[in-house]
N, C-alpha and C positions, 0 to 999 in steps of 0.2 A: 667435425663433427658442429661446427658454427655455420657451415652451409644448411646440414641437414635441417638446424632451428630457422633459419632463413627462409629458406624454403617451406618448412609444416606452418611458418609465421605467415606467408603469403597467400597458401592456400587457404589458412583459417579466414584471411580478409578477403580472398575473393569468393568463398563460398561459403565461411560459414556467418558471416555477419546477415549479407543478403538472406540466406537461408533462415536464421533466426527472426529478420526483419519480417518476411513475410508469411512465419509460422504465428508471430503474435500479431499480426496483422488477420490471418485468419482466425484467429480462436479469439481475439477480442474485439474485432468489427463488430461483429454479431450483436454481442452481448451489450457493447455501449451502444448500438443502432437503437435496442428497445430501450437501454435508460435512456436516453432524448428523445422517443418517441411519448416513452411516460410521462416524463418531465413536459412535453411541449402539449398533452393533451389531458393533463392533471391527474392524479391519486383514483379518482374515482374508475378511471375505465382500467387499472392494470391485471396484466392474468395473473393468475397465482403463483405461478413457477416468477414472474417479475416482483412481485408483491413477496413471497419471500427474500427475495435477494432482497430488494431494499429494508426490510424488517431484521435482515443477519447486517447490513452493513451499518445501519443507525445503532444496533446494538453492539455492533463492534467498537464504532467512533464513542460511545455511552462508558464500554470498558476501558476506554484508550486514555477519556479523558478523567475518571475516575484514578485510573492509576498514575497518570501524570500529577493529579494534586496530590497523591498519597508523597510521589516521590519529592515533590515540592515542599511538604509538610516536613519533611524527613531530611531534607537538605536543609532548612529553617531550624529543624533542632539541633543535628549537628552542627549547625555553627552557632548555637547559641552556646554549647554545651563547650565548645572550643574557645570560645570567648567569653567563657565563666559568667556570665549573665545568668539570672533564675530563671524560670521558665512561668509560667502561669501559674 
């Protein structure tokens, strides 16, 4: 049983990791190239698809920042409750 596990692990290392790396390269490379080209040329010449992607990324970043601020505030409130301090 241990031998079959080792063989599966070796097969994964030999075929799986390079295969995953190639897949990521061919999937992400065109998108990253478009974004890099857009950054170089400025936002005025963006394709509609790329503009949509950038807007989605910006919106996701904004939502993440808002959630982070809420978590920070909740943690401060929890610490105040545990320490017995009065809230504002």
